[in-house]
C-alpha positions in Angstrom: -54.6 48.4 -8.1 -57.1 46.9 -10.5 -56.1 43.6 -11.9 -57.4 43.2 -15.4 -57.6 39.4 -14.9 -59.9 40.1 -12.0 -61.6 43.2 -13.4 -62.4 41.5 -16.9 -65.3 43.7 -17.8 -62.7 46.5 -18.7 -60.7 47.2 -21.7 -57.6 49.2 -20.8 -56.2 52.2 -22.6 -54.5 51.3 -25.9 -51.3 52.9 -24.5 -50.9 49.9 -22.3 -51.0 47.3 -25.2 -53.9 46.4 -23.0 -56.7 44.0 -23.8 -59.9 44.3 -25.9 -62.3 42.0 -23.9 -65.0 40.6 -26.0 -67.8 39.1 -24.0 -70.5 36.8 -25.6 -72.9 34.1 -24.2 -72.5 30.8 -26.2 -74.6 27.6 -25.8 -73.6 24.1 -26.3 -75.3 20.7 -26.8 -75.1 19.9 -23.2 -77.2 22.7 -22.1 -74.5 24.9 -20.8 -74.5 28.7 -21.3 -71.0 30.0 -21.3 -69.6 33.4 -21.3 -66.4 33.2 -23.3 -63.7 36.0 -23.0 -61.3 36.4 -25.5 -58.4 38.7 -25.4 -56.6 40.6 -28.1 -53.6 42.3 -27.1 -52.4 45.6 -29.1 -48.6 46.4 -29.3 -46.9 48.4 -26.6 -45.1 51.5 -28.2 -42.0 51.8 -26.2 -38.4 52.5 -26.2 -35.6 50.7 -24.2 -34.8 53.7 -22.0 -37.8 55.9 -21.6 -40.4 53.2 -21.9 -43.3 55.5 -23.6 -42.9 57.4 -26.8 -45.0 60.5 -26.4 -44.1 63.8 -27.4 -44.3 66.3 -24.5 -47.1 68.8 -25.0 -46.9 70.5 -21.7 -44.6 73.2 -20.6 -43.4 71.2 -17.4 -40.4 69.5 -19.0 -37.0 68.7 -17.5 -34.1 70.9 -18.5 -30.7 69.6 -18.9 -29.1 72.0 -16.5 -31.8 72.3 -13.6 -30.5 71.1 -10.3 -32.8 69.7 -7.7 -32.3 70.9 -4.2 -35.1 69.3 -2.1 -36.8 71.5 0.5 -38.6 69.2 2.8 -39.4 69.8 6.4 -37.8 66.5 7.6 -35.1 64.2 6.3 -35.7 61.0 4.5 -35.7 58.9 7.7 -38.5 61.1 9.2 -40.6 61.1 6.1 -40.4 57.3 5.9 -41.5 57.0 9.6 -44.4 59.1 8.9 -45.7 57.5 6.0 -45.0 54.0 7.4 -47.2 54.7 10.5 -50.0 56.4 8.3 -50.1 53.4 6.2 -50.5 50.9 9.2 -53.1 53.3 10.8 -55.1 53.2 7.6 -54.7 49.4 7.3 -55.6 48.6 10.9 -58.1 51.3 11.6 -59.9 52.1 8.3 -60.2 48.9 6.2 -61.7 47.3 4.6 -63.0 50.3 2.2 -64.7 48.1 -0.4 -66.2 50.1 -3.2 -69.5 51.7 -2.8 -70.0 50.8 0.6 -70.2 52.8 4.0 -66.7 51.7 4.8 -65.7 53.5 1.7 -67.7 56.5 2.5 -66.0 56.6 6.2 -62.6 56.6 4.3 -63.8 59.3 2.1 -64.8 61.5 5.2 -61.5 60.8 6.8 -59.8 62.0 3.8 -61.9 65.0 3.5 -61.3 66.0 7.2 -57.4 65.6 6.9 -57.0 67.7 3.6 -59.3 70.5 5.1 -57.2 70.6 8.2 -54.1 70.8 6.0 -55.6 74.0 4.5 -56.7 72.6 1.1 -60.0 73.4 -0.5 -61.7 70.1 -0.5 -65.0 68.9 -2.5 -66.5 65.4 -2.6 -67.4 64.4 -6.1 -70.4 61.6 -6.1 -71.0 59.0 -8.7 -72.8 56.0 -9.2 -71.3 52.5 -9.7 -73.9 50.3 -11.4 -71.9 47.2 -12.6 -72.6 44.9 -9.9 -70.7 41.5 -9.9 -68.2 39.4 -8.3 -64.7 38.4 -8.6 -62.6 35.5 -7.4 -59.4 33.6 -7.3 -58.0 30.2 -6.4 -54.8 29.8 -4.8 -52.6 26.6 -4.2 -51.3 26.8 -0.6 -48.0 25.7 0.7 -47.5 22.2 2.1 -48.2 21.5 5.8 -44.3 21.8 6.3 -44.4 25.3 5.0 -42.8 23.9 1.5 -43.6 26.0 -1.6 -47.0 24.9 -3.4 -46.6 21.9 -5.5 -48.5 23.6 -8.6 -47.4 27.0 -9.8 -48.6 28.9 -12.8 -46.5 31.2 -15.2 -49.2 33.5 -16.1 -48.7 36.1 -13.2 -45.1 36.4 -12.0 -46.3 38.4 -9.0 -47.8 35.4 -7.3 -47.3 32.0 -9.6 -49.5 30.0 -7.0 -52.7 32.0 -7.7 -54.9 32.1 -10.9 -58.2 34.1 -11.7 -61.4 32.1 -10.8 -64.7 33.5 -12.6 -67.7 32.6 -10.5 -70.7 31.4 -12.1 -73.8 33.3 -12.2 -76.1 33.8 -10.1 -73.0 34.2 -7.7 -72.4 32.6 -4.2 -69.8 34.4 -2.5 -67.4 33.6 0.4 -64.2 31.6 0.9 -63.6 27.8 1.4 -60.3 26.1 1.9 -59.7 22.5 1.4 -57.9 19.6 -0.3 -58.5 19.6 -4.2 -60.0 16.3 -5.5 -60.3 15.5 -9.5 -63.8 13.9 -10.4 -63.5 13.9 -14.0 -66.8 15.5 -15.6 -68.6 15.1 -12.5 -71.1 12.7 -13.1 -72.4 10.1 -10.6 -70.0 7.5 -11.9 -67.3 9.8 -11.3 -67.9 10.4 -7.5 -68.3 6.7 -6.7 -65.8 5.8 -4.0 -64.5 9.4 -3.8 -64.7 11.2 -0.6 -65.4 14.8 -1.3 -66.8 15.9 2.1 -65.3 19.4 3.2 -63.2 19.3 0.0 -63.0 21.2 -3.3 -63.7 19.4 -6.6 -62.0 19.8 -9.9 -64.0 18.9 -12.8 -63.5 19.3 -16.8 -66.1 21.1 -18.7 -68.5 19.1 -21.0 -71.3 16.5 -21.1 -73.2 17.8 -18.0 -74.5 21.4 -17.4 -72.7 23.5 -14.9 -76.1 23.1 -12.7 -75.6 19.4 -12.8 -72.0 19.5 -12.0 -72.5 21.9 -8.9 -75.6 19.8 -7.7 -73.6 16.7 -7.7 -70.7 18.2 -5.9 -72.7 20.1 -3.4 -74.9 16.8 -2.7 -71.9 15.1 -1.6 -70.7 17.6 1.1 -68.0 19.5 -1.4 -67.3 22.9 -0.4 -66.4 24.2 -3.8 -66.5 23.3 -7.5 -63.7 24.3 -9.9 -64.5 23.7 -13.7 -61.8 24.1 -16.2 -62.5 24.8 -19.9 -62.2 22.0 -22.5 -60.6 24.4 -25.2 -57.7 26.9 -24.9 -59.8 30.1 -24.6 -59.3 32.7 -22.1 -61.2 32.6 -18.8 -64.9 31.7 -19.1 -67.9 32.0 -16.9 -71.1 30.3 -16.7 -74.8 30.6 -16.0 -76.8 28.6 -13.5 -80.6 28.2 -13.0 -80.5 29.3 -9.3 -77.8 30.2 -6.8 -75.6 27.6 -5.8 -75.1 25.7 -2.8 -71.2 25.7 -2.9 -68.6 28.0 -4.4 -68.4 27.4 -8.2 -66.9 28.8 -11.2 -64.5 28.4 -14.1 -60.7 28.5 -14.9 -58.8 28.1 -17.9 -58.0 24.7 -19.7 -54.3 24.9 -19.2 -54.4 25.6 -15.5 -57.1 23.0 -14.9 -54.8 20.4 -16.9 -51.9 21.3 -14.7 -54.0 20.9 -11.4 -55.4 17.6 -12.7 -52.0 16.1 -13.8 -50.5 16.9 -10.2 -53.6 15.1 -8.5 -53.2 12.1 -11.0 -49.5 11.8 -10.1 -50.6 11.5 -6.4 -49.8 14.9 -5.1 -51.9 16.4 -2.3 -53.1 19.9 -3.4 -54.7 22.2 -0.8 -56.2 25.3 -2.3 -58.1 28.5 -1.0 -61.1 29.3 -3.1 -62.1 33.2 -2.7 -65.3 34.8 -4.2 -66.2 38.2 -3.4 -68.8 40.8 -4.5 -68.0 44.0 -6.3 -69.6 47.1 -4.8 -72.6 48.7 -6.6 -74.2 52.1 -5.6 -72.8 55.5 -4.7 -69.1 56.2 -4.4 -66.9 59.4 -4.5 -63.9 60.9 -5.3 -62.2 63.5 -2.8 -60.7 66.5 -4.6 -58.3 68.9 -2.5 -56.6 71.8 -4.3 -53.9 74.2 -3.1 -52.9 77.6 -4.9 -56.1 77.7 -7.1 -57.0 81.2 -6.8 -56.5 81.9 -10.7 -58.8 79.9 -12.8 -56.4 79.4 -15.7 -53.6 78.3 -13.7 -51.6 75.1 -14.5 -52.2 72.1 -12.7 -50.2 69.2 -11.1 -52.4 66.4 -10.2 -51.5 63.7 -7.5 -53.9 60.7 -7.4 -54.3 57.7 -5.3 -57.3 55.5 -5.1 -58.7 54.8 -1.4 -60.9 51.9 -1.8 -60.0 48.3 -1.3 -61.2 44.8 -2.3 -63.3 43.1 0.5 -62.0 41.0 3.3 -58.6 42.8 3.3 -56.5 45.6 5.0 -55.6 46.8 1.7 -52.2 47.8 3.4 -50.4 48.2 -0.1 -53.4 48.5 -2.4 -53.9 51.1 -1.9 -53.1 52.3 1.9 -49.6 53.0 0.8 -50.3 55.2 -1.9 -53.0 57.3 0.2 -50.7 57.5 3.0 -47.8 58.7 0.7 -50.1 61.4 -0.9 -51.2 62.6 2.4 -47.7 63.0 3.6 -46.8 64.9 0.5 -49.9 67.0 1.0 -48.6 67.9 4.6 -45.2 68.9 3.3 -46.5 71.2 0.6 -49.4 72.6 2.4 -47.5 76.0 3.1 -45.5 76.4 -0.1 -45.9 78.8 -2.7 -46.2 77.0 -6.2 -46.3 78.3 -9.7 -49.1 76.1 -10.4 -52.2 74.6 -8.7 -51.5 71.5 -6.5 -54.4 69.1 -6.8 -55.0 65.9 -4.9 -57.5 63.5 -6.0 -58.4 60.3 -4.0 -60.2 58.2 -6.2 -63.2 55.8 -5.3 -64.0 52.3 -6.6 -60.7 51.8 -8.5 -60.9 48.1 -7.7 -64.2 47.6 -9.6 -63.3 48.9 -12.7 -61.3 52.4 -12.3 -64.8 53.9 -11.9 -63.7 56.9 -9.6 -60.8 58.1 -12.2 -62.8 57.3 -15.2 -65.6 59.7 -14.0 -63.4 62.4 -12.9 -61.2 62.7 -15.9 -64.1 62.2 -18.4 -66.1 64.8 -16.6 -63.7 67.4 -17.3 -64.0 69.9 -20.0 -61.2 70.2 -22.8 -60.1 73.4 -21.2 -59.9 71.8 -17.7 -58.1 68.7 -19.2 -55.7 71.2 -21.0 -54.6 72.8 -17.7 -53.5 69.6 -16.3 -49.7 69.5 -17.1 -48.9 66.2 -15.2 -50.7 63.4 -13.3 -48.6 61.6 -10.6 -50.4 58.1 -9.8 -49.4 56.6 -6.6 -50.6 53.0 -6.3 -49.1 49.8 -4.4 -45.8 51.6 -3.4 -44.8 49.4 -0.1 -43.6 46.1 -1.3 -40.3 45.6 -3.0 -38.2 47.9 -5.3 -39.8 51.0 -6.7 -40.7 51.2 -10.5 -41.9 54.0 -12.4 -43.5 54.3 -16.1 -45.3 57.0 -18.1 -44.7 60.0 -20.1 -40.9 60.3 -21.2 -40.5 63.9 -19.9 -42.1 63.1 -16.4 -40.2 60.1 -16.0 -36.9 62.2 -16.7 -38.1 64.3 -13.9 -38.1 61.0 -11.7 -35.0 59.7 -12.8 -33.1 63.0 -12.0 -34.7 63.5 -8.7 -34.0 59.8 -7.5 -30.3 60.2 -8.5 -30.0 63.4 -6.7 -31.3 62.1 -3.5 -30.0 58.5 -3.8 -33.4 56.9 -4.0 -33.3 53.8 -6.3 -36.2 53.5 -8.9 -36.4 51.6 -12.0 -37.9 52.8 -15.3 -40.1 49.9 -16.5 -42.8 48.8 -19.1 -46.2 49.4 -18.4 -48.2 46.6 -16.9 -49.6 44.2 -19.7 -52.2 42.7 -17.4 -54.1 45.6 -15.6 -54.1 49.1 -15.0 -54.6 52.0 -12.3 -56.1 55.4 -12.3 -53.6 56.8 -14.8 -55.4 55.3 -17.5 -58.1 57.7 -17.9 -55.8 60.5 -18.0 -53.8 58.8 -20.6 -57.0 58.5 -22.7 -57.4 62.3 -22.6 -53.6 62.9 -23.4 -52.6 64.0 -19.9 -49.2 63.2 -19.3 -48.7 60.9 -16.5 -46.4 58.7 -14.4 -47.3 55.6 -12.6 -45.1 54.9 -9.3 -45.3 51.4 -8.0 -43.4 48.6 -6.1 -42.6 45.7 -8.0 -43.8 42.9 -5.5 -47.6 42.5 -6.1 -48.0 39.1 -4.6 -50.6 40.3 -2.0 -52.8 42.6 -3.8 -56.4 42.2 -4.0 -56.4 39.3 -1.4 -56.8 39.0 2.4 -53.0 38.8 2.7 -52.5 42.3 1.7 -51.7 43.3 5.3 -49.4 45.3 7.2 -46.9 42.3 8.0 -46.0 42.6 4.2 -45.3 46.4 4.0 -41.5 47.7 3.6 -40.9 51.2 5.1 -38.2 52.1 2.7 -40.0 52.3 -0.8 -42.9 54.5 1.0 -40.2 57.1 2.2 -38.5 56.8 -1.2 -41.8 57.5 -2.9 -42.8 60.8 -0.8 -39.1 62.0 -1.2 -39.4 61.6 -5.0 -42.8 63.2 -5.5 -41.7 66.0 -3.4 -38.7 66.3 -5.5 -40.6 66.1 -8.8 -42.9 68.9 -7.7 -40.0 71.0 -7.0 -38.4 70.0 -10.3 -41.7 70.8 -12.3 -41.7 74.0 -10.6 -38.3 75.1 -11.5 -39.0 74.0 -15.2 -41.6 76.4 -15.9 -40.5 79.3 -18.0 -41.0 82.8 -16.3 
């Protein structure tokens, strides 16, 4: 799943109450060039029970009397075992799958072959990713005794020990870990008597250029430099004259002051600094369809992105969604359905929803009009299952979940990011997003099989199978 705090170049669909990101370059007396990002949030239209107020335009709507009788080849326990094992395989044998890389292509070829073997008609849709860049994070580590991190941040409830770190350009990528040391504005006087060898320095913005701050830290043996803003703006980035010798970038004023205060109170704060490149080049979507012998059939589309961020297994984000979609495809491969069943495995989601944007916006109005439902599966393997989206489709999910005794909670849409449903919502396609609530490990090397929960994986597959049957039953003869 793409984190809006990480994927700051995007503005997310207004339906989410999401952010309009305004980017500008500003100069200052010290010679800094600063990229300032200001975020303006819109209001989420929601109700207390159905979350999204959208009048259904499709024929696939839940009926009050319809009964769901699941017709699956295996029971829930067997489904759970199968999707869990497949998630582990994807993580351990086909990861990472960074956007627009050979590894992502390898993942696409695997999906193409699997879906062809199941009897689906499959095509590869290529597109170009041209927005090269880099992203990063800074995370306060637990103490040597395993204690909780001493500094925690309230902006993100899923991992309060991590904040977004925007690398200065040109970007040096890599990772560094060490003790954080505060050195004021980072001039020569601030470094006197301070040992920063092998450590990460924290500096406040101002007086010196970013180039001077980075040079002063690098010459004294620091492995990273973190500059916090001097005004309460959103994240900011900076420009350097040449590629830096150490990892360097910016964080918000509030977060920097919290770190500085902890250090000045005598706390030892160890941090991990992570900067990784976004993919740039050819990427592709894998499109597979069943029952597509009539051109104007209605379509139910199941989507999951298969790319990952670098340096990670991407077990939850989004090996879990891919595995669930594959098991659903297997279960339904021999079924006669009153609509086309289409699976789209999206590439380059993590670098800005590129695959789903390309797919959805490349469709004609007539093709969009055929899609009665889009079911998006992303990060479904850690924690309790949640759902949000189009009210009628959420109604299907609630009815199915109650029938098969799988717990899922209807929640508000994300206010900090998005997934591949956004491009379909922009074109008024009814959608649901199914995810698990624990997002602590996404977009990070810690997104490994050790943190995967089997139960929500199996529950997701069972719910999707039930929703497909419920949708089929709801079509008027």
